[in-house]
N, CA and C atoms of all chains as a GROMACS GRO file, in nm:
protein
  603
    1UNK      N    1   0.212   0.847   2.584
    1UNK     CA    2   0.128   0.868   2.465
    1UNK      C    3   0.207   0.832   2.340
    2UNK      N    4   0.157   0.739   2.263
    2UNK     CA    5   0.228   0.704   2.140
    2UNK      C    6   0.142   0.743   2.019
    3UNK      N    7   0.209   0.748   1.907
    3UNK     CA    8   0.144   0.798   1.786
    3UNK      C    9   0.167   0.703   1.670
    4UNK      N   10   0.075   0.706   1.575
    4UNK     CA   11   0.097   0.638   1.449
    4UNK      C   12   0.166   0.735   1.355
    5UNK      N   13   0.275   0.690   1.296
    5UNK     CA   14   0.339   0.768   1.191
    5UNK      C   15   0.293   0.707   1.059
    6UNK      N   16   0.210   0.781   0.985
    6UNK     CA   17   0.146   0.727   0.865
    6UNK      C   18   0.204   0.798   0.743
    7UNK      N   19   0.255   0.719   0.650
    7UNK     CA   20   0.309   0.774   0.525
    7UNK      C   21   0.230   0.718   0.409
    8UNK      N   22   0.183   0.806   0.322
    8UNK     CA   23   0.111   0.761   0.203
    8UNK      C   24   0.212   0.708   0.102
    9UNK      N   25   0.204   0.578   0.072
    9UNK     CA   26   0.302   0.516  -0.015
    9UNK      C   27   0.247   0.499  -0.156
   10UNK      N   28   0.119   0.459  -0.165
   10UNK     CA   29   0.056   0.440  -0.296
   10UNK      C   30  -0.054   0.543  -0.315
   11UNK      N   31  -0.063   0.593  -0.436
   11UNK     CA   32  -0.166   0.693  -0.466
   11UNK      C   33  -0.304   0.630  -0.468
   12UNK      N   34  -0.406   0.710  -0.440
   12UNK     CA   35  -0.543   0.660  -0.439
   12UNK      C   36  -0.616   0.695  -0.569
   13UNK      N   37  -0.542   0.731  -0.673
   13UNK     CA   38  -0.606   0.765  -0.801
   13UNK      C   39  -0.686   0.645  -0.851
   14UNK      N   40  -0.810   0.671  -0.887
   14UNK     CA   41  -0.893   0.565  -0.944
   14UNK      C   42  -0.958   0.476  -0.840
   15UNK      N   43  -0.935   0.503  -0.713
   15UNK     CA   44  -0.998   0.423  -0.608
   15UNK      C   45  -1.130   0.490  -0.567
   16UNK      N   46  -1.217   0.418  -0.496
   16UNK     CA   47  -1.348   0.473  -0.464
   16UNK      C   48  -1.340   0.602  -0.383
   17UNK      N   49  -1.446   0.679  -0.393
   17UNK     CA   50  -1.456   0.807  -0.322
   17UNK      C   51  -1.438   0.786  -0.172
   18UNK      N   52  -1.492   0.674  -0.120
   18UNK     CA   53  -1.482   0.646   0.024
   18UNK      C   54  -1.336   0.636   0.066
   19UNK      N   55  -1.257   0.567  -0.013
   19UNK     CA   56  -1.115   0.549   0.019
   19UNK      C   57  -1.043   0.682   0.018
   20UNK      N   58  -1.072   0.762  -0.085
   20UNK     CA   59  -1.005   0.893  -0.094
   20UNK      C   60  -1.052   0.984   0.019
   21UNK      N   61  -1.178   0.966   0.060
   21UNK     CA   62  -1.228   1.043   0.173
   21UNK      C   63  -1.153   1.011   0.300
   22UNK      N   64  -1.121   0.882   0.320
   22UNK     CA   65  -1.047   0.842   0.441
   22UNK      C   66  -0.909   0.906   0.440
   23UNK      N   67  -0.845   0.906   0.323
   23UNK     CA   68  -0.712   0.968   0.316
   23UNK      C   69  -0.721   1.117   0.348
   24UNK      N   70  -0.824   1.182   0.295
   24UNK     CA   71  -0.842   1.324   0.323
   24UNK      C   72  -0.863   1.346   0.472
   25UNK      N   73  -0.940   1.255   0.535
   25UNK     CA   74  -0.966   1.269   0.678
   25UNK      C   75  -0.839   1.250   0.760
   26UNK      N   76  -0.749   1.164   0.709
   26UNK     CA   77  -0.622   1.144   0.778
   26UNK      C   78  -0.527   1.261   0.754
   27UNK      N   79  -0.559   1.344   0.654
   27UNK     CA   80  -0.472   1.456   0.621
   27UNK      C   81  -0.364   1.422   0.522
   28UNK      N   82  -0.384   1.316   0.445
   28UNK     CA   83  -0.284   1.274   0.346
   28UNK      C   84  -0.328   1.322   0.208
   29UNK      N   85  -0.246   1.408   0.146
   29UNK     CA   86  -0.284   1.465   0.017
   29UNK      C   87  -0.199   1.413  -0.097
   30UNK      N   88  -0.071   1.386  -0.070
   30UNK     CA   89   0.014   1.338  -0.179
   30UNK      C   90   0.110   1.232  -0.131
   31UNK      N   91   0.165   1.158  -0.225
   31UNK     CA   92   0.250   1.043  -0.190
   31UNK      C   93   0.371   1.088  -0.111
   32UNK      N   94   0.412   1.000  -0.020
   32UNK     CA   95   0.525   1.018   0.072
   32UNK      C   96   0.506   1.136   0.167
   33UNK      N   97   0.383   1.180   0.179
   33UNK     CA   98   0.351   1.276   0.284
   33UNK      C   99   0.333   1.198   0.414
   34UNK      N  100   0.381   1.255   0.525
   34UNK     CA  101   0.375   1.185   0.653
   34UNK      C  102   0.289   1.264   0.751
   35UNK      N  103   0.200   1.195   0.820
   35UNK     CA  104   0.120   1.260   0.924
   35UNK      C  105   0.128   1.175   1.051
   36UNK      N  106   0.098   1.239   1.163
   36UNK     CA  107   0.101   1.170   1.292
   36UNK      C  108  -0.037   1.178   1.355
   37UNK      N  109  -0.083   1.064   1.407
   37UNK     CA  110  -0.212   1.062   1.477
   37UNK      C  111  -0.196   0.976   1.602
   38UNK      N  112  -0.262   1.011   1.711
   38UNK     CA  113  -0.249   0.933   1.834
   38UNK      C  114  -0.300   0.790   1.816
   39UNK      N  115  -0.241   0.700   1.894
   39UNK     CA  116  -0.286   0.560   1.892
   39UNK      C  117  -0.423   0.553   1.957
   40UNK      N  118  -0.525   0.527   1.875
   40UNK     CA  119  -0.663   0.526   1.922
   40UNK      C  120  -0.740   0.440   1.823
   41UNK      N  121  -0.838   0.361   1.870
   41UNK     CA  122  -0.912   0.275   1.776
   41UNK      C  123  -0.970   0.352   1.658
   42UNK      N  124  -1.007   0.478   1.682
   42UNK     CA  125  -1.066   0.557   1.574
   42UNK      C  126  -0.968   0.574   1.458
   43UNK      N  127  -0.843   0.606   1.490
   43UNK     CA  128  -0.744   0.624   1.384
   43UNK      C  129  -0.700   0.489   1.329
   44UNK      N  130  -0.697   0.389   1.416
   44UNK     CA  131  -0.661   0.255   1.367
   44UNK      C  132  -0.762   0.208   1.264
   45UNK      N  133  -0.890   0.237   1.288
   45UNK     CA  134  -0.993   0.198   1.192
   45UNK      C  135  -0.976   0.269   1.060
   46UNK      N  136  -0.937   0.398   1.066
   46UNK     CA  137  -0.916   0.471   0.941
   46UNK      C  138  -0.797   0.413   0.865
   47UNK      N  139  -0.691   0.375   0.939
   47UNK     CA  140  -0.575   0.316   0.873
   47UNK      C  141  -0.612   0.181   0.812
   48UNK      N  142  -0.698   0.104   0.882
   48UNK     CA  143  -0.740  -0.025   0.827
   48UNK      C  144  -0.806  -0.009   0.690
   49UNK      N  145  -0.878   0.102   0.671
   49UNK     CA  146  -0.947   0.125   0.544
   49UNK      C  147  -0.849   0.148   0.430
   50UNK      N  148  -0.732   0.201   0.460
   50UNK     CA  149  -0.636   0.234   0.354
   50UNK      C  150  -0.504   0.160   0.375
   51UNK      N  151  -0.510   0.040   0.435
   51UNK     CA  152  -0.387  -0.030   0.473
   51UNK      C  153  -0.300  -0.068   0.354
   52UNK      N  154  -0.362  -0.079   0.234
   52UNK     CA  155  -0.283  -0.115   0.117
   52UNK      C  156  -0.204   0.004   0.062
   53UNK      N  157  -0.239   0.124   0.109
   53UNK     CA  158  -0.180   0.244   0.049
   53UNK      C  159  -0.075   0.309   0.138
   54UNK      N  160  -0.074   0.275   0.266
   54UNK     CA  161   0.011   0.350   0.360
   54UNK      C  162   0.114   0.258   0.425
   55UNK      N  163   0.217   0.323   0.481
   55UNK     CA  164   0.313   0.256   0.568
   55UNK      C  165   0.296   0.315   0.707
   56UNK      N  166   0.291   0.230   0.806
   56UNK     CA  167   0.260   0.277   0.942
   56UNK      C  168   0.368   0.233   1.039
   57UNK      N  169   0.409   0.324   1.128
   57UNK     CA  170   0.497   0.290   1.239
   57UNK      C  171   0.437   0.347   1.365
   58UNK      N  172   0.477   0.290   1.477
   58UNK     CA  173   0.435   0.348   1.604
   58UNK      C  174   0.553   0.425   1.660
   59UNK      N  175   0.531   0.552   1.694
   59UNK     CA  176   0.639   0.636   1.746
   59UNK      C  177   0.595   0.700   1.877
   60UNK      N  178   0.694   0.750   1.952
   60UNK     CA  179   0.664   0.805   2.086
   60UNK      C  180   0.608   0.946   2.079
   61UNK      N  181   0.658   1.025   1.984
   61UNK     CA  182   0.611   1.163   1.978
   61UNK      C  183   0.598   1.203   1.832
   62UNK      N  184   0.506   1.294   1.802
   62UNK     CA  185   0.493   1.339   1.663
   62UNK      C  186   0.609   1.431   1.627
   63UNK      N  187   0.665   1.414   1.508
   63UNK     CA  188   0.771   1.501   1.461
   63UNK      C  189   0.709   1.621   1.392
   64UNK      N  190   0.779   1.732   1.397
   64UNK     CA  191   0.732   1.849   1.324
   64UNK      C  192   0.764   1.831   1.176
   65UNK      N  193   0.703   1.916   1.093
   65UNK     CA  194   0.727   1.909   0.948
   65UNK      C  195   0.875   1.923   0.917
   66UNK      N  196   0.941   2.012   0.993
   66UNK     CA  197   1.084   2.039   0.971
   66UNK      C  198   1.166   1.913   0.999
   67UNK      N  199   1.131   1.844   1.108
   67UNK     CA  200   1.208   1.724   1.145
   67UNK      C  201   1.190   1.614   1.042
   68UNK      N  202   1.066   1.601   0.990
   68UNK     CA  203   1.041   1.499   0.887
   68UNK      C  204   1.122   1.531   0.763
   69UNK      N  205   1.127   1.660   0.728
   69UNK     CA  206   1.203   1.700   0.609
   69UNK      C  207   1.351   1.673   0.631
   70UNK      N  208   1.401   1.705   0.753
   70UNK     CA  209   1.544   1.684   0.782
   70UNK      C  210   1.580   1.536   0.769
   71UNK      N  211   1.487   1.448   0.803
   71UNK     CA  212   1.513   1.304   0.796
   71UNK      C  213   1.545   1.259   0.655
   72UNK      N  214   1.476   1.318   0.556
   72UNK     CA  215   1.496   1.268   0.420
   72UNK      C  216   1.586   1.357   0.336
   73UNK      N  217   1.642   1.463   0.400
   73UNK     CA  218   1.738   1.546   0.328
   73UNK      C  219   1.876   1.480   0.334
   74UNK      N  220   1.941   1.460   0.221
   74UNK     CA  221   2.072   1.395   0.226
   74UNK      C  222   2.178   1.488   0.284
   75UNK      N  223   2.292   1.428   0.325
   75UNK     CA  224   2.404   1.507   0.374
   75UNK      C  225   2.447   1.604   0.264
   76UNK      N  226   2.483   1.729   0.301
   76UNK     CA  227   2.521   1.824   0.195
   76UNK      C  228   2.654   1.788   0.130
   77UNK      N  229   2.740   1.708   0.197
   77UNK     CA  230   2.866   1.670   0.137
   77UNK      C  231   2.978   1.766   0.172
   78UNK      N  232   2.951   1.865   0.254
   78UNK     CA  233   3.057   1.958   0.296
   78UNK      C  234   3.022   2.008   0.435
   79UNK      N  235   3.120   2.064   0.503
   79UNK     CA  236   3.091   2.132   0.629
   79UNK      C  237   3.169   2.261   0.632
   80UNK      N  238   3.123   2.359   0.707
   80UNK     CA  239   3.186   2.491   0.710
   80UNK      C  240   3.290   2.492   0.820
   81UNK      N  241   3.419   2.503   0.780
   81UNK     CA  242   3.527   2.509   0.879
   81UNK      C  243   3.525   2.642   0.950
   82UNK      N  244   3.514   2.748   0.868
   82UNK     CA  245   3.527   2.884   0.922
   82UNK      C  246   3.449   2.973   0.826
   83UNK      N  247   3.358   3.055   0.878
   83UNK     CA  248   3.285   3.144   0.786
   83UNK      C  249   3.379   3.242   0.717
   84UNK      N  250   3.349   3.279   0.593
   84UNK     CA  251   3.432   3.370   0.516
   84UNK      C  252   3.432   3.507   0.581
   85UNK      N  253   3.539   3.585   0.552
   85UNK     CA  254   3.548   3.721   0.606
   85UNK      C  255   3.427   3.800   0.559
   86UNK      N  256   3.365   3.866   0.653
   86UNK     CA  257   3.249   3.946   0.615
   86UNK      C  258   3.126   3.862   0.584
   87UNK      N  259   3.139   3.731   0.603
   87UNK     CA  260   3.025   3.644   0.578
   87UNK      C  261   2.924   3.655   0.691
   88UNK      N  262   2.812   3.590   0.669
   88UNK     CA  263   2.709   3.596   0.772
   88UNK      C  264   2.754   3.517   0.895
   89UNK      N  265   2.729   3.570   1.010
   89UNK     CA  266   2.766   3.500   1.134
   89UNK      C  267   2.660   3.394   1.167
   90UNK      N  268   2.711   3.283   1.213
   90UNK     CA  269   2.616   3.182   1.260
   90UNK      C  270   2.583   3.077   1.157
   91UNK      N  271   2.645   3.085   1.038
   91UNK     CA  272   2.617   2.984   0.935
   91UNK      C  273   2.699   2.859   0.962
   92UNK      N  274   0.058   0.173  -4.353
   92UNK     CA  275   0.136   0.174  -4.230
   92UNK      C  276   0.053   0.232  -4.116
   93UNK      N  277  -0.001   0.355  -4.142
   93UNK     CA  278  -0.083   0.418  -4.038
   93UNK      C  279  -0.227   0.431  -4.088
   94UNK      N  280  -0.311   0.489  -4.004
   94UNK     CA  281  -0.449   0.514  -4.046
   94UNK      C  282  -0.542   0.400  -4.012
   95UNK      N  283  -0.669   0.416  -4.047
   95UNK     CA  284  -0.769   0.318  -4.005
   95UNK      C  285  -0.756   0.183  -4.075
   96UNK      N  286  -0.689   0.177  -4.192
   96UNK     CA  287  -0.683   0.050  -4.265
   96UNK      C  288  -0.549  -0.019  -4.251
   97UNK      N  289  -0.473   0.018  -4.148
   97UNK     CA  290  -0.344  -0.046  -4.127
   97UNK      C  291  -0.365  -0.193  -4.089
   98UNK      N  292  -0.265  -0.272  -4.122
   98UNK     CA  293  -0.279  -0.415  -4.094
   98UNK      C  294  -0.211  -0.446  -3.960
   99UNK      N  295  -0.290  -0.461  -3.860
   99UNK     CA  296  -0.237  -0.507  -3.732
   99UNK      C  297  -0.313  -0.632  -3.694
  100UNK      N  298  -0.257  -0.706  -3.604
  100UNK     CA  299  -0.319  -0.834  -3.568
  100UNK      C  300  -0.462  -0.818  -3.517
  101UNK      N  301  -0.489  -0.723  -3.427
  101UNK     CA  302  -0.628  -0.714  -3.381
  101UNK      C  303  -0.722  -0.671  -3.492
  102UNK      N  304  -0.673  -0.581  -3.583
  102UNK     CA  305  -0.762  -0.532  -3.688
  102UNK      C  306  -0.781  -0.635  -3.798
  103UNK      N  307  -0.688  -0.729  -3.811
  103UNK     CA  308  -0.704  -0.831  -3.914
  103UNK      C  309  -0.802  -0.939  -3.870
  104UNK      N  310  -0.867  -0.916  -3.761
  104UNK     CA  311  -0.968  -1.012  -3.717
  104UNK      C  312  -0.913  -1.114  -3.621
  105UNK      N  313  -0.781  -1.113  -3.606
  105UNK     CA  314  -0.722  -1.211  -3.514
  105UNK      C  315  -0.737  -1.163  -3.371
  106UNK      N  316  -0.750  -1.257  -3.284
  106UNK     CA  317  -0.757  -1.223  -3.142
  106UNK      C  318  -0.615  -1.212  -3.092
  107UNK      N  319  -0.582  -1.097  -3.037
  107UNK     CA  320  -0.448  -1.081  -2.982
  107UNK      C  321  -0.463  -1.054  -2.834
  108UNK      N  322  -0.423  -1.148  -2.758
  108UNK     CA  323  -0.437  -1.139  -2.613
  108UNK      C  324  -0.307  -1.089  -2.558
  109UNK      N  325  -0.302  -0.959  -2.527
  109UNK     CA  326  -0.172  -0.903  -2.492
  109UNK      C  327  -0.143  -0.910  -2.344
  110UNK      N  328  -0.245  -0.934  -2.264
  110UNK     CA  329  -0.218  -0.948  -2.121
  110UNK      C  330  -0.187  -1.094  -2.094
  111UNK      N  331  -0.066  -1.125  -2.047
  111UNK     CA  332  -0.030  -1.265  -2.025
  111UNK      C  333  -0.127  -1.331  -1.929
  112UNK      N  334  -0.147  -1.460  -1.944
  112UNK     CA  335  -0.249  -1.527  -1.862
  112UNK      C  336  -0.200  -1.553  -1.721
  113UNK      N  337  -0.068  -1.546  -1.698
  113UNK     CA  338  -0.017  -1.567  -1.562
  113UNK      C  339   0.084  -1.458  -1.532
  114UNK      N  340   0.118  -1.444  -1.406
  114UNK     CA  341   0.213  -1.343  -1.363
  114UNK      C  342   0.355  -1.391  -1.390
  115UNK      N  343   0.445  -1.296  -1.415
  115UNK     CA  344   0.586  -1.331  -1.426
  115UNK      C  345   0.643  -1.349  -1.285
  116UNK      N  346   0.764  -1.403  -1.274
  116UNK     CA  347   0.820  -1.426  -1.140
  116UNK      C  348   0.844  -1.293  -1.069
  117UNK      N  349   0.870  -1.188  -1.146
  117UNK     CA  350   0.894  -1.057  -1.083
  117UNK      C  351   0.764  -0.999  -1.030
  118UNK      N  352   0.658  -1.015  -1.109
  118UNK     CA  353   0.526  -0.970  -1.060
  118UNK      C  354   0.486  -1.046  -0.935
  119UNK      N  355   0.517  -1.176  -0.934
  119UNK     CA  356   0.483  -1.256  -0.816
  119UNK      C  357   0.561  -1.210  -0.694
  120UNK      N  358   0.690  -1.178  -0.717
  120UNK     CA  359   0.772  -1.132  -0.604
  120UNK      C  360   0.717  -1.002  -0.548
  121UNK      N  361   0.678  -0.911  -0.638
  121UNK     CA  362   0.624  -0.784  -0.591
  121UNK      C  363   0.490  -0.805  -0.522
  122UNK      N  364   0.411  -0.898  -0.572
  122UNK     CA  365   0.282  -0.929  -0.510
  122UNK      C  366   0.304  -0.979  -0.367
  123UNK      N  367   0.403  -1.068  -0.348
  123UNK     CA  368   0.432  -1.118  -0.212
  123UNK      C  369   0.476  -1.004  -0.122
  124UNK      N  370   0.558  -0.912  -0.179
  124UNK     CA  371   0.606  -0.799  -0.099
  124UNK      C  372   0.490  -0.710  -0.056
  125UNK      N  373   0.392  -0.688  -0.147
  125UNK     CA  374   0.276  -0.605  -0.111
  125UNK      C  375   0.193  -0.674  -0.004
  126UNK      N  376   0.177  -0.807  -0.017
  126UNK     CA  377   0.100  -0.880   0.084
  126UNK      C  378   0.166  -0.866   0.221
  127UNK      N  379   0.299  -0.878   0.223
  127UNK     CA  380   0.371  -0.867   0.351
  127UNK      C  381   0.361  -0.726   0.407
  128UNK      N  382   0.359  -0.625   0.317
  128UNK     CA  383   0.347  -0.486   0.364
  128UNK      C  384   0.214  -0.466   0.436
  129UNK      N  385   0.106  -0.521   0.379
  129UNK     CA  386  -0.025  -0.510   0.444
  129UNK      C  387  -0.023  -0.584   0.577
  130UNK      N  388   0.039  -0.703   0.578
  130UNK     CA  389   0.050  -0.779   0.704
  130UNK      C  390   0.121  -0.696   0.810
  131UNK      N  391   0.227  -0.626   0.772
  131UNK     CA  392   0.303  -0.550   0.871
  131UNK      C  393   0.221  -0.433   0.924
  132UNK      N  394   0.142  -0.368   0.836
  132UNK     CA  395   0.056  -0.258   0.883
  132UNK      C  396  -0.044  -0.311   0.986
  133UNK      N  397  -0.108  -0.424   0.955
  133UNK     CA  398  -0.206  -0.482   1.047
  133UNK      C  399  -0.140  -0.518   1.180
  134UNK      N  400  -0.019  -0.574   1.170
  134UNK     CA  401   0.054  -0.615   1.291
  134UNK      C  402   0.088  -0.492   1.377
  135UNK      N  403   0.132  -0.384   1.311
  135UNK     CA  404   0.165  -0.261   1.383
  135UNK      C  405   0.043  -0.208   1.458
  136UNK      N  406  -0.072  -0.203   1.387
  136UNK     CA  407  -0.194  -0.153   1.450
  136UNK      C  408  -0.232  -0.240   1.569
  137UNK      N  409  -0.223  -0.373   1.549
  137UNK     CA  410  -0.263  -0.466   1.654
  137UNK      C  411  -0.175  -0.448   1.778
  138UNK      N  412  -0.043  -0.440   1.756
  138UNK     CA  413   0.048  -0.426   1.870
  138UNK      C  414   0.026  -0.294   1.944
  139UNK      N  415   0.008  -0.186   1.865
  139UNK     CA  416  -0.007  -0.054   1.927
  139UNK      C  417  -0.133  -0.049   2.013
  140UNK      N  418  -0.243  -0.106   1.960
  140UNK     CA  419  -0.368  -0.104   2.037
  140UNK      C  420  -0.360  -0.199   2.157
  141UNK      N  421  -0.293  -0.314   2.138
  141UNK     CA  422  -0.284  -0.411   2.248
  141UNK      C  423  -0.209  -0.352   2.367
  142UNK      N  424  -0.108  -0.269   2.337
  142UNK     CA  425  -0.032  -0.206   2.445
  142UNK      C  426  -0.120  -0.120   2.533
  143UNK      N  427  -0.221  -0.058   2.471
  143UNK     CA  428  -0.312   0.028   2.547
  143UNK      C  429  -0.435  -0.048   2.596
  144UNK      N  430  -0.440  -0.176   2.565
  144UNK     CA  431  -0.553  -0.258   2.609
  144UNK      C  432  -0.681  -0.230   2.532
  145UNK      N  433  -0.667  -0.179   2.410
  145UNK     CA  434  -0.786  -0.150   2.330
  145UNK      C  435  -0.798  -0.249   2.214
  146UNK      N  436  -0.917  -0.263   2.162
  146UNK     CA  437  -0.937  -0.351   2.048
  146UNK      C  438  -1.014  -0.276   1.940
  147UNK      N  439  -1.019  -0.339   1.822
  147UNK     CA  440  -1.090  -0.279   1.709
  147UNK      C  441  -1.159  -0.392   1.635
  148UNK      N  442  -1.288  -0.376   1.615
  148UNK     CA  443  -1.368  -0.481   1.551
  148UNK      C  444  -1.309  -0.525   1.416
  149UNK      N  445  -1.284  -0.426   1.329
  149UNK     CA  446  -1.239  -0.462   1.194
  149UNK      C  447  -1.102  -0.530   1.199
  150UNK      N  448  -1.019  -0.487   1.293
  150UNK     CA  449  -0.886  -0.546   1.306
  150UNK      C  450  -0.896  -0.690   1.354
  151UNK      N  451  -0.982  -0.714   1.453
  151UNK     CA  452  -0.999  -0.851   1.505
  151UNK      C  453  -1.051  -0.943   1.396
  152UNK      N  454  -1.146  -0.893   1.319
  152UNK     CA  455  -1.202  -0.975   1.211
  152UNK      C  456  -1.096  -1.008   1.107
  153UNK      N  457  -1.016  -0.908   1.073
  153UNK     CA  458  -0.910  -0.933   0.974
  153UNK      C  459  -0.815  -1.039   1.025
  154UNK      N  460  -0.775  -1.027   1.153
  154UNK     CA  461  -0.680  -1.123   1.209
  154UNK      C  462  -0.741  -1.263   1.212
  155UNK      N  463  -0.871  -1.271   1.237
  155UNK     CA  464  -0.935  -1.402   1.249
  155UNK      C  465  -0.960  -1.465   1.112
  156UNK      N  466  -0.994  -1.384   1.013
  156UNK     CA  467  -1.042  -1.440   0.887
  156UNK      C  468  -0.936  -1.447   0.777
  157UNK      N  469  -0.841  -1.351   0.780
  157UNK     CA  470  -0.749  -1.341   0.668
  157UNK      C  471  -0.618  -1.414   0.697
  158UNK      N  472  -0.572  -1.497   0.605
  158UNK     CA  473  -0.442  -1.560   0.624
  158UNK      C  474  -0.330  -1.459   0.598
  159UNK      N  475  -0.215  -1.478   0.664
  159UNK     CA  476  -0.100  -1.393   0.634
  159UNK      C  477  -0.033  -1.444   0.508
  160UNK      N  478   0.066  -1.370   0.461
  160UNK     CA  479   0.133  -1.407   0.336
  160UNK      C  480   0.194  -1.547   0.348
  161UNK      N  481   0.252  -1.579   0.465
  161UNK     CA  482   0.316  -1.710   0.484
  161UNK      C  483   0.212  -1.822   0.484
  162UNK      N  484   0.093  -1.792   0.533
  162UNK     CA  485  -0.008  -1.897   0.544
  162UNK      C  486  -0.082  -1.922   0.412
  163UNK      N  487  -0.073  -1.826   0.320
  163UNK     CA  488  -0.151  -1.839   0.197
  163UNK      C  489  -0.091  -1.943   0.103
  164UNK      N  490  -0.179  -2.008   0.026
  164UNK     CA  491  -0.133  -2.099  -0.078
  164UNK      C  492  -0.093  -2.016  -0.199
  165UNK      N  493   0.008  -2.062  -0.275
  165UNK     CA  494   0.046  -1.989  -0.396
  165UNK      C  495  -0.074  -1.965  -0.488
  166UNK      N  496  -0.161  -2.064  -0.492
  166UNK     CA  497  -0.282  -2.055  -0.574
  166UNK      C  498  -0.364  -1.930  -0.539
  167UNK      N  499  -0.373  -1.901  -0.409
  167UNK     CA  500  -0.453  -1.786  -0.368
  167UNK      C  501  -0.378  -1.654  -0.381
  168UNK      N  502  -0.243  -1.664  -0.380
  168UNK     CA  503  -0.164  -1.540  -0.393
  168UNK      C  504  -0.172  -1.485  -0.535
  169UNK      N  505  -0.168  -1.576  -0.632
  169UNK     CA  506  -0.151  -1.532  -0.771
  169UNK      C  507  -0.272  -1.551  -0.859
  170UNK      N  508  -0.373  -1.622  -0.812
  170UNK     CA  509  -0.493  -1.639  -0.894
  170UNK      C  510  -0.617  -1.608  -0.811
  171UNK      N  511  -0.728  -1.596  -0.882
  171UNK     CA  512  -0.853  -1.556  -0.818
  171UNK      C  513  -0.965  -1.641  -0.877
  172UNK      N  514  -1.064  -1.669  -0.795
  172UNK     CA  515  -1.177  -1.748  -0.841
  172UNK      C  516  -1.259  -1.668  -0.943
  173UNK      N  517  -1.302  -1.737  -1.048
  173UNK     CA  518  -1.394  -1.675  -1.144
  173UNK      C  519  -1.485  -1.784  -1.198
  174UNK      N  520  -1.616  -1.767  -1.184
  174UNK     CA  521  -1.707  -1.875  -1.221
  174UNK      C  522  -1.714  -1.894  -1.372
  175UNK      N  523  -1.673  -1.790  -1.450
  175UNK     CA  524  -1.684  -1.802  -1.595
  175UNK      C  525  -1.560  -1.865  -1.657
  176UNK      N  526  -1.457  -1.882  -1.577
  176UNK     CA  527  -1.328  -1.926  -1.631
  176UNK      C  528  -1.318  -2.078  -1.631
  177UNK      N  529  -1.241  -2.130  -1.728
  177UNK     CA  530  -1.215  -2.274  -1.728
  177UNK      C  531  -1.140  -2.310  -1.601
  178UNK      N  532  -1.176  -2.411  -1.536
  178UNK     CA  533  -1.119  -2.456  -1.408
  178UNK      C  534  -1.134  -2.350  -1.298
  179UNK      N  535  -1.220  -2.252  -1.322
  179UNK     CA  536  -1.264  -2.156  -1.220
  179UNK      C  537  -1.153  -2.068  -1.163
  180UNK      N  538  -1.045  -2.050  -1.236
  180UNK     CA  539  -0.937  -1.965  -1.184
  180UNK      C  540  -0.885  -1.875  -1.295
  181UNK      N  541  -0.851  -1.749  -1.258
  181UNK     CA  542  -0.781  -1.662  -1.352
  181UNK      C  543  -0.675  -1.586  -1.276
  182UNK      N  544  -0.580  -1.528  -1.348
  182UNK     CA  545  -0.471  -1.455  -1.285
  182UNK      C  546  -0.524  -1.338  -1.205
  183UNK      N  547  -0.457  -1.311  -1.092
  183UNK     CA  548  -0.506  -1.204  -1.005
  183UNK      C  549  -0.488  -1.068  -1.071
  184UNK      N  550  -0.401  -1.061  -1.176
  184UNK     CA  551  -0.380  -0.933  -1.244
  184UNK      C  552  -0.499  -0.896  -1.332
  185UNK      N  553  -0.601  -0.982  -1.339
  185UNK     CA  554  -0.723  -0.945  -1.411
  185UNK      C  555  -0.818  -0.867  -1.321
  186UNK      N  556  -0.785  -0.864  -1.191
  186UNK     CA  557  -0.869  -0.792  -1.095
  186UNK      C  558  -0.839  -0.643  -1.106
  187UNK      N  559  -0.941  -0.558  -1.125
  187UNK     CA  560  -0.915  -0.414  -1.136
  187UNK      C  561  -0.844  -0.361  -1.011
  188UNK      N  562  -0.742  -0.276  -1.033
  188UNK     CA  563  -0.662  -0.216  -0.923
  188UNK      C  564  -0.598  -0.322  -0.835
  189UNK      N  565  -0.554  -0.433  -0.895
  189UNK     CA  566  -0.514  -0.548  -0.814
  189UNK      C  567  -0.394  -0.519  -0.725
  190UNK      N  568  -0.314  -0.417  -0.756
  190UNK     CA  569  -0.199  -0.391  -0.668
  190UNK      C  570  -0.240  -0.308  -0.547
  191UNK      N  571  -0.364  -0.258  -0.544
  191UNK     CA  572  -0.401  -0.170  -0.433
  191UNK      C  573  -0.528  -0.217  -0.362
  192UNK      N  574  -0.570  -0.341  -0.387
  192UNK     CA  575  -0.682  -0.395  -0.312
  192UNK      C  576  -0.641  -0.528  -0.252
  193UNK      N  577  -0.707  -0.566  -0.143
  193UNK     CA  578  -0.678  -0.693  -0.079
  193UNK      C  579  -0.772  -0.799  -0.132
  194UNK      N  580  -0.714  -0.906  -0.183
  194UNK     CA  581  -0.794  -1.018  -0.234
  194UNK      C  582  -0.723  -1.145  -0.189
  195UNK      N  583  -0.765  -1.200  -0.074
  195UNK     CA  584  -0.688  -1.310  -0.016
  195UNK      C  585  -0.761  -1.441  -0.011
  196UNK      N  586  -0.893  -1.437   0.013
  196UNK     CA  587  -0.965  -1.564   0.029
  196UNK      C  588  -1.055  -1.587  -0.091
  197UNK      N  589  -1.075  -1.714  -0.123
  197UNK     CA  590  -1.158  -1.757  -0.235
  197UNK      C  591  -1.261  -1.856  -0.184
  198UNK      N  592  -1.364  -1.885  -0.264
  198UNK     CA  593  -1.466  -1.978  -0.215
  198UNK      C  594  -1.402  -2.112  -0.178
  199UNK      N  595  -1.444  -2.171  -0.067
  199UNK     CA  596  -1.386  -2.300  -0.026
  199UNK      C  597  -1.414  -2.406  -0.132
  200UNK      N  598  -1.315  -2.488  -0.158
  200UNK     CA  599  -1.331  -2.594  -0.258
  200UNK      C  600  -1.289  -2.554  -0.397
  201UNK      N  601  -1.268  -2.426  -0.421
  201UNK     CA  602  -1.220  -2.380  -0.551
  201UNK      C  603  -1.083  -2.316  -0.537
   0.00000   0.00000   0.00000
């Protein structure tokens, strides 16, 4: 089972109600939001309607919200060698 | 200086056409990039559905009727047919929402 990974790249402000309705149906509310939908002609047709606004990839499994966030979070720039005395365990 | 009686070119009765009649090279480059982005979305959909042996009417029509960015003539990338215009062509940036709509084919012969 493969999925479409759909990211809203361009805003639909000022575009017809039909176009904004398609985005709402896909579950896209704001720019650079990512949603996953199974590869199916129904979803492909919806993507065709908004192809100028989105970026699409085909992926094997849908990522959770946390995983998508982790992808675009930059490296913190440090790592914890040893937790401080009396510090929280497991950090 | 300010107020309703200020002297500016449009208010002095002169026509000031502030939207350039053609795209700059940077606008053209971005236009080509947007065209290629749409091509890649269509290609992704086509490949994904082909793997499952499924088809989509609108996708097939797009593939059959619309040229890709490489196949398009520069004339069609950057200008659009207009019957009211001299020589029947105007810059594509006169098209409302031109960065977010697909406008690829023009009447044959123009």
